[in-house]
C-alpha positions as CSV (number, residue, x, y, z in Angstrom):
1,M,6.8,14.1,20.6
2,Q,8.1,16.6,23.1
3,I,11.7,18.4,22.9
4,K,13.4,20.5,25.2
5,T,15.9,22.9,24.0
6,A,17.9,26.2,25.2
7,A,16.8,28.0,22.0
8,L,15.2,27.8,18.7
9,I,17.6,28.8,15.6
10,V,16.2,30.7,12.8
11,N,17.3,31.9,9.6
12,A,14.6,33.6,7.3
13,C,16.6,33.4,4.4
14,D,20.0,31.4,4.2
15,D,21.5,32.6,0.9
16,E,23.9,29.9,1.2
17,Y,21.3,27.4,0.8
18,D,19.0,29.1,-2.2
19,N,17.2,31.5,0.0
20,M,15.6,28.6,2.3
21,A,13.8,29.7,5.4
22,L,15.1,27.7,8.2
23,L,13.8,26.8,11.9
24,C,15.9,24.2,13.9
25,C,16.5,23.0,17.4
26,H,18.5,20.5,19.4
27,G,17.2,18.6,22.2
28,E,18.7,18.4,25.7
29,G,19.0,14.8,24.9
30,G,21.0,15.4,21.5
31,D,17.0,15.3,19.5
32,L,17.4,17.2,16.3
33,F,14.2,19.2,15.0
34,S,14.0,21.3,11.7
35,L,11.2,23.1,9.4
36,T,12.7,24.2,6.2
37,R,11.0,25.8,3.2
38,F,12.4,27.2,-0.1
39,P,10.8,30.4,-1.4
40,D,9.7,28.6,-4.6
41,E,7.9,25.7,-3.3
42,N,4.9,25.4,-1.3
43,E,5.8,22.6,0.8
44,V,7.7,22.2,4.1
45,E,10.3,19.5,5.1
46,I,10.1,18.5,8.6
47,T,13.3,16.5,9.8
48,V,13.5,14.7,13.0
49,G,16.6,13.2,14.3
50,D,19.4,12.5,11.6
51,D,17.6,10.7,9.2
52,T,14.3,11.0,9.3
53,S,12.7,13.6,7.1
54,H,9.2,14.1,5.2
55,T,7.9,16.9,3.1
56,V,4.3,18.3,4.3
57,S,2.0,20.4,2.2
58,S,-0.6,21.1,5.1
59,L,0.7,22.0,9.0
60,K,-0.2,24.1,11.8
61,V,2.3,26.0,13.5
62,T,1.7,27.9,17.2
63,L,4.3,29.9,18.8
64,D,4.4,31.4,22.4
65,A,7.5,32.6,24.5
66,Q,8.5,29.1,25.4
67,R,6.4,26.9,23.5
68,L,6.5,26.0,19.7
69,L,3.7,23.2,18.5
70,V,3.8,21.6,15.0
71,Q,0.9,19.5,14.1
72,I,0.9,17.6,11.1
73,D,-2.0,15.4,9.5
74,P,-1.8,11.7,10.5
75,A,-0.8,10.5,7.0
76,D,2.2,12.7,7.1
77,A,2.9,11.4,10.7
78,A,3.3,7.7,9.2
79,Q,6.7,8.9,8.0
80,L,7.4,10.7,10.6
81,K,7.4,7.6,13.5
82,G,4.2,8.2,14.1
83,H,4.5,11.6,15.6
84,E,1.2,14.0,14.7
85,Q,2.4,16.7,16.8
86,F,6.1,18.1,17.8
87,E,5.9,20.0,21.1
88,I,9.2,22.1,21.3
89,I,9.7,23.7,24.8
90,H,12.5,26.6,24.5
91,S,14.2,29.4,26.4
92,T,14.6,31.4,23.6
93,D,15.7,35.0,24.3
94,A,12.4,37.4,24.2
95,D,14.7,39.9,21.9
96,E,15.3,36.7,19.6
97,L,11.3,35.8,19.4
98,A,10.8,38.2,16.6
99,E,13.0,36.8,14.0
100,V,11.5,33.3,15.2
101,H,8.1,34.6,14.4
102,R,9.2,36.2,11.3
103,T,10.7,32.7,10.1
104,L,7.7,31.1,10.7
105,H,5.5,33.3,8.9
106,I,7.8,32.8,5.9
107,I,7.6,29.0,6.2
108,T,4.1,28.5,6.9
109,T,2.7,31.1,4.3
110,N,0.3,29.5,1.8
111,V,1.2,26.0,3.3
112,G,-0.4,26.0,6.8
113,E,-1.9,27.8,9.7
114,Y,0.4,29.9,11.7
115,V,-1.0,31.4,15.4
116,S,1.6,33.4,17.4
117,S,1.4,35.3,20.6
118,V,4.6,36.6,19.8
119,D,4.9,39.9,17.5
């Protein structure tokens, strides 16, 4: 699945939601995608659209200046409309990418693999 968005929205520690780490975006066509993780859990919740979500214990996330790629196991994909990967093409400002990087590091620690060309 591919989503084009103006920007990735992140919060590394949302104190209103029990310090949950969050990455989300809204696609040009209205698509919603999010990754969330609570600090005391070793799972990541993936939400696609308004009504489809699934918790995974393994994923691979790759970030660069204009693309975010999230890959999951085929068994998990069955719960997310069959999508094994989510490619988000974004135009996030360069000065905001460090916070995106930090948030994704928190979300993937001990849950998956994280590869980034952003510092």
